[in-house]
C-alpha positions, 0 to 999 in steps of 0.5 A: 351167688354161691355159698360155701362153708369155709374148709382147708379148700378154700381157706387161702381164698378166705385170707384174701377177702379178709385182708380186703376187708381189713384194708377198707374198714380196719375200725370195723375188724376185731383184729389188727391184722390178718393172721394167715397161719393161725387161720390155717391151723384154726380151720383144722383145730378140733376146738373150732369144729363147732364154728361155721363160716359160710362164705358168699362168692361172686364171680369165684371171689369171696365178697361176704361171710357169716360165722355161728356156732351152735349150742344147748342148754341142758335143762330144758334142751333149748337149742340155740345158735350164736352169730359171731360175724357177718360182714360183706365187702364195702363194694359188694353192700346192697345187693342181697349177700347179707340177706342171702347169707342169713338165709343160708344160716337159717336153713342150717338152723332148721336142719339142727331144729335150733329154736332161737338165734341172736348176735351182737348187733352193729349199732350203725345207720347201715347195721340199724336199716339191715336189721330192722328189715328183718321179719319176727325179731326183737331188737334189744338192748341188752347188758352184756357181762364180759370178762377177759380171762387171757 
């Protein structure tokens, strides 16, 4: 398994991966379709430069990804990461890919002196089994305020 960061060099492979994911589990996706032009423009857009996607490749094909960004609190200097998305294609689950993606992500966190990371996790049986194997984590039911501006 090889891990690489999403870039202009592999964006077409990434789009192919998203098309497979969308066709296999459309209910797990946050979009209705793969916006190829939008994705290609966002890879180069400075606004998205703080968002990192690590891609897992097997046999030359992308089979999973973890997407995250870092941020901090001015008051106390606390450094945090938020995991936006983790997804492994159905055909490649239970092969250590998601664990490998989290390991690569945590290495980046260590390099950037991140104090804590969090994510809003799925709550299906597979996700619960996966997250229950993490060491030194707290699985919480947190109230969330969400306001859509556009």
